C-alpha positions in Angstrom: 101.8 102.3 42.5 99.0 100.2 41.3 100.7 97.8 38.9 98.2 95.1 39.7 98.4 91.9 37.4 98.2 88.0 37.2 101.4 86.0 37.2 100.9 82.8 38.7 103.8 83.6 41.3 103.3 84.0 44.7 105.7 86.6 45.8 106.6 86.6 49.3 108.5 90.0 50.5 110.5 91.5 53.4 112.9 90.8 56.2 112.6 86.7 57.4 110.0 86.1 54.4 111.2 82.5 53.4 111.5 81.2 57.0 107.5 82.1 57.7 106.2 79.8 54.9 107.3 76.3 55.3 103.8 74.9 53.8 104.9 76.5 50.6 108.1 74.0 50.5 106.0 71.0 51.6 103.2 71.7 49.0 105.5 71.5 46.2 106.7 68.1 47.2 108.7 65.9 49.6 112.4 66.0 48.1 114.1 69.3 47.2 116.7 69.6 44.5 118.5 72.8 45.5 120.1 74.7 42.8 122.9 77.0 43.4 126.5 78.4 42.8 129.1 77.6 44.9 129.7 80.2 47.5 126.8 83.3 46.9 123.9 81.6 48.3 126.0 80.5 51.6 127.5 83.9 52.1 124.5 85.8 52.8 122.8 83.1 54.6 120.1 82.1 52.1 121.1 78.5 51.8 120.8 78.2 55.5 117.5 79.7 55.8 116.0 77.4 53.0 117.6 74.1 54.5 116.0 75.3 58.1 112.6 76.0 56.3 112.6 72.5 54.5 113.4 70.7 57.6 110.3 72.5 59.2 108.5 71.4 56.4 109.4 67.9 56.6 111.3 67.9 53.1 114.6 66.4 52.6 116.9 67.8 49.8 119.6 67.0 47.5 122.2 70.0 46.8 123.9 71.1 43.5 126.6 73.8 43.3 127.1 73.7 39.9 126.0 76.8 38.7 127.8 78.8 36.3 127.3 82.6 34.8 125.9 82.6 31.6 124.3 78.5 32.2 124.6 76.1 29.5 122.1 73.9 28.9 124.0 70.9 29.0 124.7 71.7 32.3 121.1 71.7 33.4 120.4 68.5 31.8 123.0 66.8 33.7 121.5 68.2 36.9 118.5 67.2 36.3 119.5 63.7 35.4 120.9 63.9 39.2 117.7 65.4 40.4 115.6 62.3 38.5 118.5 59.5 40.0 117.9 61.1 43.5 114.1 61.5 43.5 113.5 64.9 43.6 109.9 66.1 43.1 110.5 70.0 42.9 113.2 72.8 42.6 114.6 75.0 44.7 116.6 77.6 43.1 119.0 80.3 44.9 121.0 83.1 43.9 121.3 85.6 41.1 119.7 85.4 37.2 121.9 82.5 36.2 120.8 80.2 39.3 117.4 81.2 39.0 117.3 80.7 35.5 119.1 77.4 35.9 116.6 76.1 37.9 114.0 76.3 35.9 115.9 74.6 33.3 116.4 71.8 35.7 112.8 71.9 36.8 112.1 71.1 32.8 114.7 69.0 32.1 113.8 66.9 35.6 110.2 66.5 33.9 111.4 65.1 30.4 114.5 63.4 31.3 114.9 61.8 27.9 115.3 65.0 26.1 118.4 66.1 24.8 119.7 69.7 25.8 118.3 71.4 22.8 115.3 69.6 23.1 113.6 71.9 26.2 112.9 74.4 23.2 110.8 72.1 21.1 106.9 71.6 22.9 106.7 68.4 20.8 109.7 66.5 22.4 109.5 68.6 26.0 105.6 67.1 26.8 105.7 67.2 30.5 105.4 70.7 32.4 108.2 71.1 34.5 108.5 70.2 38.0 107.3 73.2 40.6 109.8 75.6 41.4 110.5 77.8 44.0 112.7 80.7 43.5 115.0 82.8 46.1 116.8 85.6 44.6 120.2 86.9 46.3 120.6 89.7 43.5 118.5 92.7 42.9 118.4 92.4 38.9 116.8 90.0 36.3 113.5 89.4 38.0 113.6 86.1 37.1 111.8 85.3 40.3 108.7 87.1 38.7 108.8 85.2 34.9 109.2 82.4 33.4 111.9 83.1 31.4 115.3 80.8 31.4 118.1 82.6 29.3 120.5 79.3 28.3 123.6 79.3 26.7 124.0 77.0 23.6 126.6 76.3 21.0 129.6 75.7 23.2 129.2 79.0 24.8 128.7 81.3 21.2 125.0 82.3 21.9 122.3 82.5 24.4 118.5 81.3 23.4 115.3 81.5 26.3 113.4 78.7 27.3 109.6 79.9 28.4 106.6 78.1 29.2 103.8 78.6 31.4 105.1 75.9 33.8 108.3 77.7 34.4 107.1 80.2 36.7 108.0 79.7 40.0 105.3 78.5 42.6 106.6 81.0 45.0 109.4 83.5 45.2 111.1 85.0 48.2 112.6 88.4 47.8 114.3 89.4 50.8 116.6 92.2 50.5 118.8 91.2 53.2 120.2 88.5 50.5 121.8 91.4 48.6 123.8 92.6 51.3 127.0 91.0 50.6 127.3 92.0 46.9 130.2 94.1 46.0 129.7 97.7 45.0 130.4 96.6 41.4 128.0 93.6 41.6 125.1 95.4 43.1 125.3 98.7 40.5 125.5 95.6 37.5 122.7 94.3 38.7 120.5 97.3 39.1 121.5 98.6 35.6 119.9 95.4 34.5 116.6 95.6 35.9 117.0 99.3 34.9 117.0 97.7 31.1 114.7 95.7 31.5 112.2 98.5 33.0 113.3 101.0 30.4 113.2 98.1 27.1 109.6 97.2 28.8 107.6 100.6 28.6 109.0 101.0 25.0 107.6 97.9 23.6 104.4 97.6 21.4 103.4 94.8 23.9 103.2 97.2 27.0 99.7 97.2 28.8 98.7 99.7 31.5 99.7 97.2 34.1 103.3 96.2 32.9 103.8 100.0 32.3 103.1 100.7 35.6 105.8 97.9 37.0 107.9 99.4 34.6 107.9 102.9 35.6 107.9 102.6 39.2 111.2 100.1 39.0 113.0 102.8 36.6 112.1 105.5 39.2 113.6 103.5 42.1 116.5 102.3 40.4 117.3 105.7 39.2 116.5 107.3 42.1 119.2 105.0 44.2 121.5 105.2 41.3 122.2 108.5 39.7 120.6 110.7 42.6 122.4 109.0 45.8 125.8 108.1 44.3 127.9 110.8 45.8 128.1 108.9 48.6 129.8 105.2 49.1 128.2 102.3 50.8 124.6 100.6 50.4 122.0 101.2 53.0 119.1 99.2 53.9 116.8 101.3 52.2 119.0 101.3 49.4 119.1 97.6 49.1 115.1 96.9 49.8 114.3 99.7 47.0 116.5 98.0 44.8 115.0 94.5 45.5 111.9 95.4 45.1 112.1 97.2 41.7 114.2 94.6 40.0 111.4 92.3 40.7 108.7 94.5 39.4 110.8 94.9 36.1 110.8 91.5 35.8 106.8 91.6 36.3 106.9 94.1 33.3 109.0 92.1 31.1 107.1 88.7 31.7 104.5 91.0 29.7 106.7 92.6 27.0 110.1 90.8 26.5 113.0 93.0 26.1 114.6 95.1 23.8 117.5 95.2 21.0 120.2 95.8 24.0 119.7 92.6 25.4 121.0 90.2 22.5 123.5 93.4 21.7 124.7 92.8 25.3 124.9 89.1 24.8 127.8 89.9 22.2 129.6 91.2 25.0 128.8 89.1 28.2 129.8 85.9 25.9 132.9 87.4 24.2 134.5 89.2 27.3 132.9 88.3 30.2 131.4 91.5 30.5 128.9 91.0 33.4 125.1 91.1 32.1 123.7 94.6 33.3 126.7 96.4 32.5 126.6 94.8 28.9 123.1 96.3 28.4 123.7 99.4 30.1 126.3 100.3 27.2 123.8 100.0 24.5 121.0 101.8 26.3 122.0 105.5 25.2 121.8 104.1 21.4 118.3 102.6 22.3 116.3 105.6 23.5 118.5 107.4 20.9 117.1 105.1 17.8 113.5 105.1 19.4 113.3 109.0 19.6 113.6 109.1 16.0 109.6 108.0 15.9 106.9 109.8 17.1 105.7 107.2 19.5 109.2 106.9 20.6 109.6 110.5 21.5 106.2 110.5 23.5 107.8 107.1 25.7 111.1 108.5 26.2 109.4 111.9 27.6 107.1 110.2 29.8 110.0 108.0 31.3 112.1 110.9 31.8 109.2 112.9 33.6 108.7 109.8 35.7 112.7 109.5 36.6 112.6 113.5 36.9 115.2 113.8 34.2 115.7 114.4 30.4 116.2 112.1 27.8 119.6 113.1 26.9 120.7 113.1 30.4 119.8 109.1 30.5 121.5 109.0 27.2 124.6 110.0 28.7 124.8 108.4 32.3 123.1 104.7 31.6 126.0 104.2 29.4 128.8 106.0 31.5 127.4 103.8 34.3 128.4 100.5 32.6 132.0 101.3 33.1 132.9 99.2 29.8 136.0 100.6 28.1 136.4 98.0 25.0 137.9 98.0 21.6 136.8 95.5 19.1 138.5 94.5 16.3 136.1 95.4 13.1 136.0 91.6 11.9 135.0 90.2 15.4 132.0 92.8 15.8 130.8 91.7 12.8 130.5 88.4 13.6 129.1 88.8 17.1 126.3 90.7 15.5 126.1 88.3 12.9 125.4 85.6 16.1 122.5 87.8 17.0 121.1 89.5 14.5 118.2 87.2 14.0 116.9 87.8 17.8 113.2 89.0 18.2 113.9 91.4 20.4 115.2 93.8 17.6 111.2 94.4 16.7 110.5 95.2 20.3 110.6 98.9 20.1 108.9 102.0 17.7 112.1 101.6 16.1 113.7 98.7 14.4 117.3 99.0 14.1 118.7 97.4 10.7 121.9 95.2 10.3 124.2 98.4 9.3 123.0 100.2 12.2 123.9 97.4 14.7 127.1 97.9 12.9 127.4 101.5 13.4 126.6 100.9 17.1 129.5 98.5 17.5 131.6 101.0 15.4 131.0 103.9 18.2 131.1 102.1 20.8 134.2 99.8 20.5 135.8 100.9 17.5 
């Protein structure tokens, strides 16, 4: 599989890859600000590996464990103030997508310590590049280790907005599948569904390129095989974890070129209002994404290519992916409309052959949650 492309991220893979490269850390600075959640980075062993490697590199560190799911921009700004006071000159983000996205935002705020929380999106206010970032993913889902996107929560938790800048690419990412071994069955499935959504939505994007398409098809094929062909057994093998980890990174490479489609903003409605895990929230809308896009000639061609690569049919994907989300919700009609209004202006809706209307968004919600 050849999905060669240029991204300014040095991606290291395999068991123990992080500990082999203390020179990467010393090249970024002398004092690290470690961004993580309170538990996951320790439970999987990633924090210990980072701390040991920083020691080998002759670097000191300060740790902030305040990452929340769907990280608020305001929290990241407050963390950055700590990093500035402590004299930290680079960021190490350890965890899932929330931690990696938060790490990028902290790097942006720390380099621009006088900006307000909402000014990270304003290039006239955010004038300095992000501090150097090292990413250590502990889930196989967002692919944040391979892209420049940082999705933050704003407006008091009502909306999500993406911060992106070329300086927000990690300098290096260490993808060690061992770090995903402590994830629960549900979280493993949910994060894999997130990566599958990235791959599918990227493949349908008008911005797709030969390299992004190759990365997307590789990721989708690996995830489909692990989730839908091998789910008759219980547990996750080392090989499963490895395949999902690398597929998630490939899907991250793909969306860095193309962005995502409409399941993402619609999924944010469930994540922010019901606490639904992001991957599950995206997956519930993937059937509609395929169905609407197949109303166009280009969409039918792409759906056929994707299904052939996976060894299945579009109809099976339309059925199985939403089912795998496990979501069963009833949302009152007036609340559905309020939630849709918050995301209806997102650019993701135009990022596929078929562009759904505001009315079709309501139809989707009514069918799924009415």
